[in-house]
Every structure is written in C-alpha cells, then in structure tokens.
C-alpha positions as CSV (number, residue, x, y, z in Angstrom):
1,M,0.0,0.0,0.0
2,S,1.4,3.4,-0.9
3,A,2.2,6.2,1.5
4,H,-0.9,8.0,0.3
5,S,-3.3,5.4,1.6
6,K,-6.6,6.9,2.8
7,H,-6.5,5.0,6.1
8,T,-3.6,4.0,8.4
9,N,-4.2,2.2,11.7
10,R,-1.9,1.2,14.6
11,L,-1.0,-2.1,12.8
12,I,1.4,0.0,10.7
13,H,3.8,-0.6,13.7
14,A,3.3,-4.4,13.8
15,A,6.2,-6.7,13.1
16,S,3.9,-9.4,11.6
17,P,3.5,-9.3,7.8
18,Y,-0.1,-10.5,8.3
19,L,-0.9,-7.7,10.6
20,Q,0.9,-5.2,8.3
21,Q,-1.5,-6.4,5.5
22,H,-4.3,-4.8,7.5
23,A,-2.5,-1.6,8.4
24,H,-4.5,0.4,5.9
25,N,-7.9,-1.0,6.6
26,P,-10.5,1.6,7.8
27,V,-11.0,-0.8,10.8
28,D,-9.4,0.6,14.0
29,W,-7.4,-2.5,14.6
30,W,-5.4,-3.2,17.8
31,E,-2.7,-5.8,18.3
32,W,-3.3,-8.3,21.1
33,S,-2.5,-6.3,24.2
34,D,-3.7,-5.5,27.7
35,E,-4.4,-1.9,26.4
36,A,-7.0,-3.2,23.9
37,F,-8.9,-5.0,26.6
38,A,-8.6,-2.1,29.0
39,K,-10.3,0.1,26.3
40,A,-13.1,-2.5,25.9
41,K,-13.7,-2.4,29.7
42,E,-13.6,1.4,29.8
43,E,-16.1,1.7,27.0
44,D,-18.1,-1.5,27.9
45,K,-17.8,-2.9,24.4
46,L,-17.5,-6.4,23.1
47,V,-14.1,-7.4,21.6
48,L,-13.6,-8.9,18.2
49,V,-10.6,-11.2,18.1
50,S,-9.9,-11.8,14.4
51,I,-7.2,-14.4,13.7
52,G,-5.5,-15.4,10.5
53,Y,-2.1,-15.8,8.9
54,S,-0.3,-14.3,5.9
55,A,-0.7,-17.2,3.5
56,C,-4.4,-17.8,4.2
57,H,-6.4,-17.2,1.0
58,W,-9.8,-16.8,2.7
59,C,-8.3,-14.4,5.2
60,H,-7.4,-12.2,2.2
61,V,-10.9,-12.6,0.8
62,M,-12.6,-11.5,4.0
63,E,-10.3,-8.6,4.4
64,H,-11.1,-7.4,0.8
65,E,-14.9,-7.9,1.2
66,S,-15.4,-6.6,4.7
67,F,-12.4,-5.0,6.4
68,E,-11.6,-2.7,3.5
69,N,-15.2,-1.6,3.3
70,E,-15.8,1.7,5.0
71,E,-19.4,1.1,6.0
72,T,-18.6,-2.3,7.5
73,A,-15.6,-0.8,9.3
74,M,-17.8,1.9,10.8
75,L,-20.1,-0.8,12.3
76,M,-17.0,-2.6,13.7
77,N,-15.4,0.6,15.1
78,E,-18.6,1.9,16.7
79,N,-19.6,-1.3,18.5
80,F,-16.4,-3.3,19.1
81,V,-12.8,-3.1,20.1
82,C,-11.2,-5.0,17.1
83,I,-8.0,-7.0,17.7
84,K,-6.1,-8.6,14.8
85,V,-4.0,-11.7,15.7
86,D,-1.4,-13.5,13.6
87,R,-1.9,-17.1,14.7
88,E,1.7,-18.0,13.9
89,E,2.9,-15.4,16.4
90,R,0.2,-16.2,19.0
91,P,-0.8,-19.9,18.8
92,D,-1.8,-19.6,22.5
93,V,-4.5,-17.1,21.6
94,D,-5.5,-19.1,18.5
95,Q,-5.9,-22.3,20.5
96,V,-8.3,-20.8,23.1
97,Y,-10.6,-19.1,20.6
98,M,-10.5,-22.0,18.1
99,D,-11.8,-24.2,20.8
100,A,-14.6,-21.8,21.6
101,V,-15.6,-21.5,17.9
102,Q,-15.5,-25.3,17.5
103,L,-17.8,-25.7,20.6
104,L,-20.2,-23.1,19.1
105,T,-20.3,-24.3,15.5
106,G,-18.8,-27.7,15.3
107,Q,-16.0,-26.6,13.0
108,G,-13.0,-24.3,12.8
109,G,-10.5,-22.8,10.5
110,W,-9.2,-19.5,9.3
111,P,-10.0,-16.7,9.2
112,L,-11.2,-17.2,12.8
113,N,-13.5,-14.5,14.2
114,C,-14.4,-14.8,17.9
115,F,-16.3,-12.2,19.8
116,T,-15.5,-11.9,23.6
117,L,-16.6,-9.9,26.6
118,P,-14.3,-7.1,27.7
119,D,-12.5,-9.6,30.0
120,G,-11.7,-12.0,27.1
121,R,-14.3,-14.7,27.7
122,P,-15.8,-15.8,24.3
123,I,-19.5,-15.3,23.5
124,H,-19.8,-15.9,19.8
125,G,-17.8,-16.7,16.7
126,G,-17.2,-18.3,13.3
127,T,-14.8,-18.5,10.4
128,Y,-15.3,-16.8,7.1
129,F,-18.4,-14.6,6.7
130,P,-19.6,-12.9,3.5
131,R,-20.0,-9.2,4.0
132,S,-23.8,-9.1,4.3
133,K,-23.8,-11.9,6.8
134,W,-20.9,-10.3,8.7
135,E,-22.7,-7.0,9.0
136,N,-25.8,-8.8,10.2
137,V,-23.7,-10.6,12.9
138,L,-22.2,-7.3,14.0
139,D,-25.6,-5.6,14.3
140,Q,-27.3,-8.5,16.2
141,L,-24.4,-9.2,18.5
142,S,-23.9,-5.6,19.6
143,G,-27.6,-5.2,20.2
144,F,-27.8,-8.5,22.2
145,Y,-24.9,-7.3,24.4
146,K,-26.5,-3.9,25.0
147,N,-30.0,-5.1,25.7
148,N,-29.4,-8.6,27.3
149,K,-26.2,-8.2,29.3
150,E,-27.1,-10.8,31.9
151,K,-27.8,-13.4,29.3
152,A,-24.6,-12.4,27.5
153,L,-22.5,-12.8,30.7
154,Q,-24.1,-16.2,31.5
155,H,-23.5,-17.5,27.9
156,A,-19.9,-16.4,28.0
157,S,-19.4,-18.1,31.4
158,E,-20.8,-21.4,30.1
159,L,-18.8,-21.2,26.9
160,T,-15.6,-20.5,28.9
161,D,-16.3,-23.5,31.2
162,G,-16.7,-25.6,28.0
163,V,-13.3,-24.4,26.7
164,K,-11.6,-25.2,30.0
165,K,-13.2,-28.7,30.1
166,M,-11.7,-29.5,26.6
167,D,-8.3,-29.9,28.3
168,L,-9.5,-32.3,31.0
169,I,-7.8,-35.7,30.7
170,P,-9.4,-38.6,32.7
171,K,-7.1,-39.9,35.4
172,Q,-5.5,-43.1,34.2
173,E,-5.5,-46.1,36.6
174,G,-2.4,-48.2,36.8
175,S,1.1,-47.6,35.4
176,V,1.3,-50.0,32.5
177,K,2.3,-48.7,29.1
178,M,0.6,-50.1,26.0
179,N,2.4,-53.1,24.6
180,F,3.4,-53.6,20.9
181,E,0.6,-56.1,20.2
182,K,-2.0,-53.4,21.2
183,I,-0.2,-50.8,19.0
184,S,-0.3,-53.2,16.1
185,A,-4.0,-53.9,16.6
186,I,-4.7,-50.1,16.6
187,L,-2.7,-49.4,13.4
188,N,-4.0,-52.5,11.6
189,N,-7.5,-51.3,12.2
190,F,-6.6,-48.0,10.7
191,K,-5.2,-49.5,7.4
192,N,-8.7,-49.5,5.9
193,N,-8.3,-45.8,5.5
194,F,-5.3,-46.0,3.2
195,D,-5.8,-45.0,-0.4
196,L,-3.5,-47.6,-2.0
197,Q,-4.0,-46.3,-5.6
198,K,-3.5,-42.6,-5.0
199,G,-1.7,-42.4,-1.7
200,G,-2.6,-40.7,1.5
201,Y,-6.0,-41.6,3.1
202,N,-9.2,-42.3,1.2
203,W,-10.7,-38.8,1.6
204,S,-10.0,-35.3,0.3
205,P,-8.6,-32.7,0.7
206,K,-5.3,-34.5,1.2
207,F,-2.6,-33.2,3.6
208,P,0.9,-34.5,3.5
209,L,0.9,-35.2,7.3
210,P,4.6,-36.1,7.5
211,N,4.5,-37.2,11.2
212,N,1.7,-39.8,10.3
213,W,3.9,-41.3,7.7
214,E,7.0,-41.3,10.0
215,M,4.8,-43.5,12.3
216,F,3.9,-45.9,9.5
217,L,7.5,-46.0,8.3
218,Q,8.6,-47.0,11.8
219,Y,5.7,-49.5,12.1
220,F,6.8,-51.1,8.8
221,H,10.4,-51.3,10.0
222,F,9.3,-53.2,13.1
223,T,6.6,-55.4,11.5
224,K,7.4,-55.8,7.7
225,D,3.7,-55.3,7.1
226,E,3.3,-55.2,3.3
227,I,0.1,-53.1,3.2
228,T,1.8,-50.4,5.2
229,K,4.8,-50.6,2.9
230,K,2.6,-50.2,-0.2
231,A,0.8,-47.2,1.4
232,L,4.1,-45.6,2.2
233,H,5.5,-46.0,-1.3
234,T,2.3,-44.9,-3.0
235,T,1.9,-41.9,-0.8
236,L,5.5,-40.7,-1.1
237,T,5.6,-41.3,-4.8
238,K,2.3,-39.7,-5.7
239,M,3.0,-36.7,-3.5
240,A,6.4,-36.2,-5.2
241,D,4.8,-36.6,-8.7
242,G,1.8,-34.5,-7.9
243,G,0.9,-30.8,-8.3
244,I,1.3,-30.4,-4.6
245,F,5.1,-30.6,-5.3
246,D,6.5,-27.7,-7.2
247,Q,8.0,-29.7,-10.1
248,I,10.4,-27.0,-11.3
249,G,11.2,-25.1,-8.2
250,G,10.9,-27.7,-5.4
251,G,9.0,-27.6,-2.2
252,F,5.5,-28.8,-1.2
253,A,2.3,-26.8,-1.0
254,R,0.2,-27.1,2.2
255,Y,-2.4,-29.5,0.9
256,S,-4.1,-30.9,-2.2
257,T,-7.7,-29.9,-2.9
258,D,-8.4,-33.2,-4.7
259,S,-7.7,-36.9,-4.1
260,S,-4.9,-37.2,-6.7
261,W,-2.5,-34.6,-5.2
262,K,-3.0,-32.7,-8.4
263,A,-4.4,-29.3,-7.5
264,P,-2.8,-27.8,-4.4
265,H,-3.7,-24.9,-2.2
266,F,-0.6,-23.2,-3.4
267,E,0.8,-21.7,-0.1
268,K,4.1,-23.2,0.9
269,M,4.8,-23.5,4.6
270,L,8.2,-23.9,6.3
271,Y,6.9,-26.4,8.8
272,D,5.6,-28.8,6.1
273,N,8.8,-28.8,4.1
274,A,10.9,-29.2,7.2
275,Q,9.2,-32.3,8.3
276,L,8.9,-33.7,4.8
277,M,12.6,-33.4,4.4
278,S,13.1,-35.6,7.4
279,L,10.4,-38.1,6.1
280,Y,11.9,-38.4,2.6
281,A,15.4,-38.8,4.0
282,H,14.3,-41.5,6.4
283,A,12.3,-43.2,3.6
284,F,15.4,-43.2,1.4
285,Q,17.4,-44.6,4.3
286,K,14.9,-47.5,4.6
287,F,14.1,-48.2,0.9
288,N,17.0,-46.7,-1.1
289,T,14.5,-45.2,-3.6
290,P,16.3,-42.7,-5.9
291,L,13.1,-40.5,-6.1
292,Y,13.2,-39.8,-2.4
293,K,16.8,-38.5,-2.6
294,R,15.9,-36.3,-5.5
295,V,12.9,-34.8,-3.6
296,V,15.2,-33.9,-0.7
297,E,17.6,-32.2,-3.1
298,Q,14.8,-30.2,-4.7
299,M,13.4,-29.3,-1.3
300,H,16.8,-28.0,-0.3
301,D,16.9,-25.9,-3.5
302,F,13.6,-24.4,-2.6
303,I,14.5,-23.7,1.0
304,S,17.9,-22.3,0.1
305,N,16.6,-20.1,-2.8
306,E,13.3,-18.9,-1.3
307,L,13.1,-19.3,2.5
308,T,16.6,-18.7,3.8
309,S,17.6,-15.4,5.2
310,P,21.1,-13.9,4.9
311,Y,21.5,-14.6,8.7
312,G,20.9,-18.3,8.2
313,F,17.4,-18.5,9.7
314,F,14.4,-19.5,7.7
315,Y,11.4,-17.5,6.7
316,S,7.9,-18.8,7.4
317,A,5.8,-19.1,4.3
318,L,5.0,-18.1,0.7
319,D,1.4,-17.0,-0.1
320,A,-0.9,-19.0,-2.3
321,D,-1.8,-15.8,-4.3
322,S,0.1,-13.5,-6.6
323,E,-1.6,-10.5,-8.3
324,G,-4.7,-11.5,-6.3
325,V,-5.0,-14.8,-8.1
326,E,-4.4,-18.2,-6.4
327,G,-1.6,-20.2,-8.0
328,K,-0.9,-17.7,-10.8
329,F,2.8,-17.9,-10.2
330,Y,3.0,-21.6,-10.6
331,V,0.7,-22.5,-13.6
332,W,1.2,-22.4,-17.4
333,K,-0.8,-21.8,-20.5
334,Y,-0.2,-24.3,-23.3
335,D,0.9,-21.5,-25.6
336,E,3.6,-20.4,-23.1
337,L,5.0,-23.9,-23.0
338,L,5.0,-24.1,-26.8
339,K,6.8,-20.8,-27.1
340,L,9.4,-21.4,-24.4
341,L,10.1,-25.1,-25.1
342,G,9.8,-25.4,-28.9
343,D,10.4,-28.9,-30.1
344,N,10.6,-30.2,-26.5
345,E,7.1,-29.1,-25.6
346,S,5.4,-32.3,-26.7
347,L,7.7,-34.5,-24.5
348,F,7.4,-32.0,-21.6
349,S,3.6,-31.9,-21.9
350,L,3.4,-35.7,-22.0
351,Y,5.7,-35.9,-18.9
352,Y,3.7,-33.4,-16.9
353,S,0.2,-34.0,-18.2
354,A,-0.2,-30.5,-19.8
355,E,-3.0,-30.1,-22.2
356,P,-3.8,-27.6,-25.0
357,F,-6.9,-26.3,-23.2
358,G,-5.4,-26.7,-19.8
359,N,-5.7,-29.4,-17.1
360,W,-7.0,-27.0,-14.5
361,E,-9.0,-23.8,-14.2
362,H,-9.2,-21.1,-16.8
363,G,-7.1,-22.9,-19.3
364,N,-4.1,-23.2,-17.0
365,N,-1.9,-26.3,-16.6
366,I,-0.6,-27.5,-13.3
367,L,2.6,-29.6,-13.8
368,Y,2.2,-33.0,-12.4
369,K,3.3,-36.5,-13.4
370,T,0.7,-39.2,-14.1
371,K,2.7,-41.7,-16.2
372,S,5.2,-44.2,-15.0
373,D,8.8,-44.3,-16.3
374,A,7.9,-47.5,-18.2
375,E,4.9,-45.9,-19.8
376,L,7.0,-42.8,-20.8
377,E,9.7,-45.0,-22.3
378,K,7.1,-47.0,-24.3
379,L,5.3,-43.9,-25.6
380,T,8.4,-42.0,-26.6
381,K,10.8,-44.8,-27.6
382,K,13.4,-43.2,-25.4
383,S,15.2,-44.2,-22.3
384,I,14.1,-42.6,-19.0
385,S,17.5,-41.1,-18.5
386,E,17.2,-39.4,-21.9
387,I,13.7,-38.2,-21.1
388,E,14.7,-36.8,-17.7
389,S,17.7,-35.1,-19.2
390,T,15.4,-33.2,-21.6
391,I,12.9,-32.5,-18.8
392,N,15.6,-31.1,-16.6
393,R,16.6,-28.7,-19.3
394,C,13.0,-27.6,-19.8
395,N,12.5,-27.1,-16.1
396,K,15.5,-24.7,-16.0
397,I,14.0,-22.7,-18.9
398,L,10.6,-22.5,-17.1
399,L,12.2,-21.6,-13.8
400,G,14.0,-18.7,-15.4
401,E,10.9,-17.5,-17.1
402,R,8.9,-17.9,-13.9
403,A,11.4,-15.7,-12.1
404,K,10.2,-12.8,-14.2
405,R,6.7,-13.1,-12.8
406,I,5.3,-11.2,-9.8
407,R,6.1,-13.4,-6.9
408,P,3.7,-14.6,-4.1
409,G,4.0,-12.7,-0.9
410,L,6.8,-13.8,1.5
411,D,6.1,-14.0,5.2
412,D,9.6,-13.2,6.3
413,K,9.3,-13.5,10.1
414,M,11.3,-16.1,11.8
415,I,9.5,-18.5,14.1
416,T,11.6,-20.5,16.5
417,C,9.5,-23.7,16.4
418,W,9.4,-23.9,12.6
419,N,13.1,-23.1,12.3
420,A,13.8,-25.9,14.8
421,L,11.8,-28.3,12.6
422,M,13.9,-27.2,9.6
423,I,17.2,-27.6,11.6
424,K,16.1,-31.2,12.3
425,G,15.1,-31.7,8.6
426,Y,18.6,-30.7,7.5
427,A,20.4,-32.6,10.3
428,D,18.4,-35.8,9.4
429,A,19.2,-35.3,5.7
430,Y,22.9,-34.9,6.4
431,K,22.9,-38.1,8.5
432,V,21.5,-40.0,5.5
433,F,23.2,-38.3,2.5
434,G,26.4,-36.8,4.0
435,E,26.0,-33.6,2.0
436,K,27.9,-30.8,3.8
437,K,25.5,-28.1,2.7
438,Y,22.7,-29.7,4.7
439,L,24.8,-29.7,7.9
440,E,26.0,-26.2,7.3
441,A,22.4,-25.0,6.9
442,A,21.4,-26.7,10.2
443,I,24.4,-25.3,12.1
444,K,24.0,-21.7,10.8
445,C,20.4,-21.5,11.9
446,T,21.0,-23.2,15.2
447,D,23.8,-20.9,16.1
448,F,21.6,-17.9,15.2
449,I,18.9,-19.1,17.5
450,L,21.3,-19.8,20.4
451,D,23.0,-16.4,19.9
452,K,20.0,-14.2,19.2
453,M,16.8,-15.8,20.5
454,I,17.7,-16.5,24.2
455,V,17.8,-13.8,26.8
456,E,18.4,-14.7,30.5
457,K,17.2,-18.3,30.2
458,T,14.1,-17.2,28.2
459,L,13.7,-18.4,24.6
460,Y,11.8,-16.1,22.3
461,R,9.5,-17.1,19.4
462,I,9.7,-14.3,16.8
463,Y,12.5,-12.5,15.0
464,K,11.6,-9.6,12.7
465,F,13.1,-6.2,11.9
466,K,16.3,-7.4,13.8
467,K,14.2,-7.6,17.0
468,I,13.0,-10.5,19.1
469,T,9.4,-10.5,20.3
470,I,7.0,-12.8,22.2
471,P,8.4,-15.2,24.8
472,A,8.4,-18.7,23.3
473,F,5.7,-21.3,23.9
474,A,6.1,-25.0,24.8
475,E,6.3,-26.0,21.1
476,D,9.3,-23.7,20.5
477,Y,11.2,-25.2,23.4
478,A,10.3,-28.8,22.5
479,A,11.1,-28.5,18.8
480,L,14.4,-26.8,19.6
481,C,15.3,-29.5,22.1
482,E,14.6,-32.2,19.5
483,A,16.5,-30.3,16.8
484,L,19.6,-30.0,19.0
485,I,19.5,-33.8,19.7
486,S,19.5,-34.5,16.0
487,L,22.2,-31.9,15.3
488,Y,24.4,-33.5,17.9
489,E,24.1,-36.8,16.2
490,A,24.8,-35.2,12.8
491,S,27.7,-33.0,13.8
492,G,29.2,-34.8,16.8
493,D,29.6,-31.4,18.6
494,E,28.7,-32.0,22.2
495,K,27.7,-28.3,22.8
496,Y,24.4,-29.1,21.1
497,I,23.4,-32.0,23.3
498,V,24.4,-30.0,26.4
499,K,22.2,-27.1,25.3
500,A,19.3,-29.6,24.5
501,K,19.4,-30.6,28.2
502,E,19.5,-27.0,29.3
503,I,16.5,-26.1,27.1
504,L,14.6,-29.1,28.5
505,D,15.3,-28.2,32.1
506,W,14.1,-24.6,31.5
507,A,10.9,-25.9,29.9
508,I,10.3,-28.2,32.9
509,D,10.6,-25.2,35.2
510,C,8.3,-22.9,33.1
511,F,5.7,-25.2,31.5
512,Y,5.4,-28.6,33.4
513,D,2.3,-29.1,35.5
514,A,3.1,-31.8,38.0
515,E,-0.5,-32.4,38.9
516,K,-1.6,-33.1,35.3
517,G,1.7,-34.8,34.4
518,L,2.0,-32.7,31.2
519,F,3.4,-29.5,29.8
520,C,1.2,-26.5,29.5
521,F,1.4,-24.6,26.2
522,K,2.0,-21.2,27.8
523,S,4.7,-20.4,30.4
524,R,3.6,-19.8,34.0
525,N,5.7,-16.6,33.7
526,D,3.6,-15.1,30.9
527,S,0.3,-13.1,31.1
528,P,-2.5,-15.6,31.5
529,L,-5.4,-16.1,29.1
530,I,-8.9,-17.4,30.1
531,T,-7.4,-20.9,30.5
532,R,-3.9,-22.5,30.3
533,K,-4.1,-24.9,27.4
534,I,-2.3,-28.3,27.2
535,D,-1.8,-29.6,23.7
536,I,-1.4,-33.4,23.4
537,Q,-2.8,-34.0,19.9
538,D,-0.3,-34.4,17.0
539,N,-1.6,-32.2,14.1
540,V,0.3,-30.9,11.2
541,I,3.0,-30.1,13.7
542,P,3.4,-32.7,16.5
543,S,2.2,-31.6,19.9
544,A,4.7,-30.0,22.3
545,N,4.0,-32.7,24.8
546,S,4.8,-35.6,22.5
547,I,8.0,-34.0,21.4
548,F,9.0,-33.3,25.0
549,A,8.2,-37.0,25.9
550,K,10.6,-38.1,23.1
551,C,13.3,-35.7,24.3
552,L,12.9,-36.8,27.9
553,Y,13.3,-40.4,26.8
554,V,16.4,-39.9,24.7
555,L,18.2,-37.5,27.0
556,G,17.4,-39.8,30.0
557,F,19.7,-42.3,28.4
558,L,22.4,-39.9,27.3
559,F,22.6,-38.1,30.7
560,D,21.6,-41.0,32.9
561,E,18.6,-39.0,34.2
562,E,16.1,-41.4,35.7
563,R,13.8,-38.4,36.5
564,Y,13.4,-37.8,32.7
565,H,12.3,-41.4,32.1
566,Q,9.8,-41.2,34.9
567,L,8.3,-38.0,33.4
568,A,8.2,-39.6,29.9
569,D,6.5,-42.7,31.3
570,K,3.9,-40.6,33.2
571,M,3.1,-38.6,30.1
572,I,2.6,-41.7,27.9
573,I,0.4,-43.4,30.5
574,T,-1.7,-40.2,30.8
575,V,-2.3,-39.9,27.0
576,Q,-2.3,-43.5,25.7
577,S,-6.0,-44.1,26.2
578,K,-6.8,-41.6,23.5
579,M,-4.7,-43.3,20.8
580,E,-7.1,-46.2,20.0
581,A,-9.9,-44.0,18.7
582,Y,-7.7,-41.6,16.8
583,P,-4.2,-43.1,16.2
584,T,-3.2,-40.6,13.5
585,G,-3.9,-37.7,15.9
586,Y,-1.3,-39.3,18.3
587,S,1.3,-40.4,15.7
588,N,4.3,-38.9,17.5
589,W,3.2,-40.5,20.8
590,I,2.8,-43.9,19.1
591,Q,6.3,-43.6,17.6
592,L,7.7,-43.2,21.2
593,L,5.6,-46.1,22.4
594,M,7.0,-48.3,19.7
595,C,10.6,-47.3,20.7
596,M,9.8,-48.0,24.3
597,N,8.5,-51.5,23.4
598,K,11.3,-52.4,21.1
599,G,14.1,-50.9,23.2
600,F,16.3,-47.9,22.7
601,Y,19.8,-48.4,21.2
602,Q,22.8,-46.2,21.8
603,V,25.5,-46.9,19.3
604,I,28.8,-45.2,20.2
605,V,31.7,-45.0,17.8
606,T,35.2,-44.3,19.2
607,G,38.7,-44.0,17.8
608,K,40.3,-42.2,14.9
609,N,39.4,-42.3,11.2
610,Q,35.7,-43.0,11.9
611,Q,34.2,-41.4,8.9
612,N,34.1,-44.3,6.4
613,E,32.6,-46.7,9.0
614,L,30.2,-44.1,10.3
615,T,29.0,-43.3,6.8
616,K,28.2,-47.0,6.3
617,F,26.3,-47.3,9.5
618,K,24.3,-44.1,8.9
619,R,22.7,-45.8,5.9
620,N,20.8,-48.0,8.4
621,Y,17.3,-46.8,9.4
622,M,17.3,-46.9,13.2
623,P,14.2,-45.1,14.6
624,N,14.7,-46.5,18.1
625,G,18.3,-45.3,18.7
626,V,21.0,-42.7,18.5
627,L,24.4,-42.8,16.8
628,I,27.1,-41.0,18.8
629,S,30.6,-40.2,17.5
630,H,33.0,-40.3,20.5
631,S,36.4,-38.8,19.5
632,S,37.3,-36.4,22.3
633,I,36.9,-36.1,26.1
634,S,33.2,-36.0,27.0
635,S,31.0,-34.8,29.9
636,L,28.2,-37.2,29.0
637,P,27.6,-40.0,31.6
638,L,26.9,-42.4,28.7
639,L,30.5,-41.9,27.4
640,K,32.5,-41.7,30.6
641,D,33.5,-45.4,30.6
642,K,34.1,-45.6,26.9
643,P,37.9,-45.2,26.5
644,L,39.4,-43.1,23.7
645,S,41.9,-44.9,21.5
646,D,43.4,-44.9,18.0
647,K,41.5,-48.1,17.2
648,M,37.9,-47.7,16.1
649,K,35.3,-49.5,18.1
650,F,31.5,-49.7,18.1
651,Y,29.8,-50.0,21.5
652,V,26.1,-51.0,21.4
653,C,23.9,-50.4,24.4
654,K,20.2,-51.4,24.5
655,D,18.3,-49.4,27.0
656,K,20.7,-49.5,29.9
657,V,22.7,-52.7,29.0
658,C,25.8,-52.6,26.9
659,G,27.5,-55.3,25.0
660,L,31.2,-55.9,24.1
661,P,32.6,-53.5,21.5
662,V,33.1,-54.6,17.8
663,D,35.3,-53.0,15.2
664,K,33.2,-53.0,12.1
665,A,29.9,-51.4,11.2
666,N,28.6,-54.6,9.7
667,A,29.2,-56.4,13.0
668,V,26.8,-54.1,14.8
669,V,23.5,-56.0,15.5
670,I,20.3,-54.1,16.0
671,N,17.3,-56.3,16.7
672,G,14.2,-54.3,15.9
C-alpha cells in the first residue's frame, strides 16, 4: 500500500507481515494487548478477536470484502474493540478461541473470528463470513450485548467453562504402558483408511501429514507389514509426482484440494517442508529409492533459494496468491509452453500431463506426473535417462521464465519452532546423505537461535526487523530441544546436546504441570489467558507434549537421568487411552511407544578415522536409537566409561545394558 493510503491504523507498527497487510484498513485494529482489553472495559464494548495468517487465502478474501469496506468498518469501530492476531505469532490465543468456535459451530478454520466480553471470555464466533452476513452478525451481537447483558454474561461463562473442560484428561488407573501387540492392533484397524491407488488416506482434501507417515514407516520397520509398505511407497511417490510438489522449483504446498495430489492450495509453509525433508530422508534410508533422494535435493533448492535469510534462519511461508490470483505464479498456459520449449514441448507436456486447453481452471496447466517411467519409455521410444535429461533442461527454462513473474508474498518473520523443525530436517538429511550443505544450513540456523533468541534463560519465538518478540511457547522449546539432539548426532559437537538438556530443564521449570503430568502450552511466567491450554494431539506439527516426551526419553539415556524417564512414562500413560480411537492424531506418541517397546539403542563409535565406517552405519534406518561419535573427552555420563583410543570400536547399548565392542559397522547387530 502506498504512503498516500486513505487509512492507516496502529497495525502499521506491527512486526507481523499478516498484521501489516491490515494496516491500511479503515477498521481501527489493535494488536493483542492489555491496552486493547482495557479500552473495551472502559467503553463497555465487546471485543472482536480476528485471527489469521499471511498465507491464508480466505483471510485475504474477507479482508477485501469486509475489512476494506468503510461502511462495514464503521459498524465494527462503533460497537467493538477490534483485535487482529497472527496465529503464527500467538498460537496460544488461537488455541483458546479456536476451541470456543468449535464448541459453538462444530467446526473451525481461518479466518477465525471470535467475539468476547471485555474480559476476554468468548461469546460468539465463526470463520469466514460474506460481508452481508458479517454485518448482520455485527448488528445483532452488539444489540444483544447492550439489551441482554445478563444473558450475555451467562452465555460467556458457560462457553468459557466448556473451553476449559476440553483440556481435562481422565485420570489413568495403573502404570502399564501399552504393549506392541496393542499398538499393532490399533494401526492394523486404521489400514482400511489407506488410499492404495493414489496415496494418503481415502478422503480429500489431502494433507501430507509427515508425522503420520513417519509413524507408519517406523511401524513397517518393526513389522514388515506389506500393506503399510505399499501405502508408504504410494503416498511418497504420488505426492512427489503431484501438483502439490513444485516440479520445477521444489517444495511442497500445504495440501491438495483433490484426491490425486494434483491441484494444491498453493501456499508453501516452512513447517511442512521441514518435516517432509526428514520423512523423505528416512524413507530413502529405509528403501533406497532414488526419487526420495531427489525430492530432498529439490526441497533444499527451494528452502535455500526462497526461504533462507542472509543470517541463516528460515522465513515462514509463501502466499498462495500473486496479483490477487491463487496459483498464478505456478501454472502455465499451453501457448507459453510451446513458445518457451519449442520442439521439446510435446515431451514435456506428456511428462507433466499438460493439455492444449489446460488441465486445471481457466485454461491453465498444473505440472504433475501421471505416467510411470515405463509408460513414458514405451510412448516416446526413449530411455528414462534421456527423457529426464530433456525434462531437466525444460525445467530450468521455465524456472528462469517464472522468475520474471510477480512473486507470491513472502512472510519473512522467523518462528523458532518452525526453524527448529527445519534444523532437524537438515540434520536428518545430512545423517542420511552426507551432504555438507545440509549440515552447514542446520548449524548456521542453530547458532543464530542460540545467539539471538535466548535472553536470561528465556527463549523467544519471533525475530523480525532485527528484534526478538513474544516469549516462546512450549512447542518452541520442544522443537528446539529435539533439533539439538538431531544436530548433535549429525555433527558430533557436544555443545548441542548439552544445550538440549539445558533447554529441556528450562521448559520443565516454566511449563510442566506436575498435577496433570503434562506441559502447558504457555509459560507460567507469561500473562494468563482465560485458560492455560495443554496440547497433546499431534496435528500438522506434533504436539509440544509428544516432542517433550521423546526428548525426555532420549536425554534420559544420554545423561543417565532417571527423572526424565519417569516424566516420559507418566506422560505416555496419561495420554495413551486416546490413541485407539484416533491413532493418526497421536502419531508422535505412538512412535515413542514403539521405541519403548522395542528398546532404545545407543551406538557409540570411538577411535580415529571413523568417517568411512560411520557413513556405512548411517545408511541404516534406526528409529529407536541414537548414533554417537565419541572422539574427544566428553562430559556425557553415557560416554564416561568408553575409552578413547586410536583403534575404532562400536559400542552397542540397548536401554541400559551394553555389549562388548566390535570394530566394524557390519558387525553391529540391532534387533528391531
């Protein structure tokens, strides 16, 4: 928006790109603050808490239809104190009011619009509203509050009680963790939901859900179940071939609108690509499928070219829209392909299913692969290597041409949790492929976080305009702790595992609720909301609690901390009753339970000239263990009795029992 905009509100000073997008609305927006609620109390007005994020298409639509309209804005300003929230900055606020709207309407999503009393207790809400309906809601709700205040207060009190009760977890009797047979029964029952032809589950829209597929990869590793193996291969292949994957620039979009992974919702999120990098690296490690390695390479190209800052941290997202049109940056007219590719157009269009009149909306083509390599060879009378050589040249031409287009908006704020997921993605990729650029990316971002994002034992969530803002939430601490563990494995640098323990101990002090046996999402040191949420369900990002439980389990072995294992056991026992009804909502928990059942391996390599043998061993998929390079004096209790010598040795410990050392990677035996 130009400097000559008719309206400018206080969001002009916000750090969030999403809030900045609303800075020239005629709505008198506030950021989330005590001052906004104080104003509501002073004027006895209801509060509108309007929540979204920068890459949200329907958030932009509602802004254009309603928040940019002066008449609508007048209704909002006269009757409400209006607060705009970036859900990526304030997931704590989003969680509370999402729960309220789901109780009210049975569904949720973004934009999320929740009306509250001046004290923050919710009274009404919904998601996207067309302007006429929105104005009707504004009119009726302001009238209801003015004329029926007692009813309004009673309704808000009941709704708030309902939100609080959503976090109640029934007390679990006994102290027995679920055994592997029970886990198998739960996951076998779920297999009916696999789409074995198109991948994913048998419904749409389809989300990548990387943590779900990490669970099924781990389950296949332990059981050799053929249906699970087929579901894995089909899903990972169809996603990589689909329109959900940017075939010329790399990177996955957030989800597919159809059942074939063809037509994505084009926004690209850091958290999806971070976890998918880990998943495809692990899948290559298990199956040695060349496609999976290529996907990781292309994802790195995307992250490096489009989401990496000069400081080494990673930006948050790319919008779905450019020039106000969803997907415009990514799709192609047939005439464009013909003009740019010349004689190679026919092969390119065959390979990527492009059609003269388009394969998608408005005559546009989404690039996606529907034919197998064997089919392409048969149709073209060329080898697949020859075909792919031509396709690679064409991709580079189109990538150069696409660079001339107006780009989708970039959300350039840094979020600690999402960056930690990306650090883990790069560390996992380095462990599998040994590419130094992956390790360098992980280290550069980690060192930035440790240097810039921690002040006096407090981690911060957001970095923007060279400033840190918003004390971190449980998911930030948990994801960073797990990333540091993975980076320690990848780099061998002990400072990262020492810092992982330090981060975990801070989190226990600030977030752990001993009575409930779980971590709260918001620190006890921060300003409270109407309730202190506890997240246990693994969604697109695993829950803070399941990540913490994994960290407690691993660090308990490395630092010989029995207290950590007791906490992890208590957390698992508290949550496990919920897994049977909804296993994919607890996929990270189930991964930990499988490890607990199968035993946890610590493989320690000592001596000089380890690299060749380490490289061999890293090719093994070992979800229930850590690989530690021990080449210098260590403070870790696990390593204190492992002597350093010139001769290389592998020590293998399972849980807390160690065997005799062996001197070759192929002599190491891991059962399970």
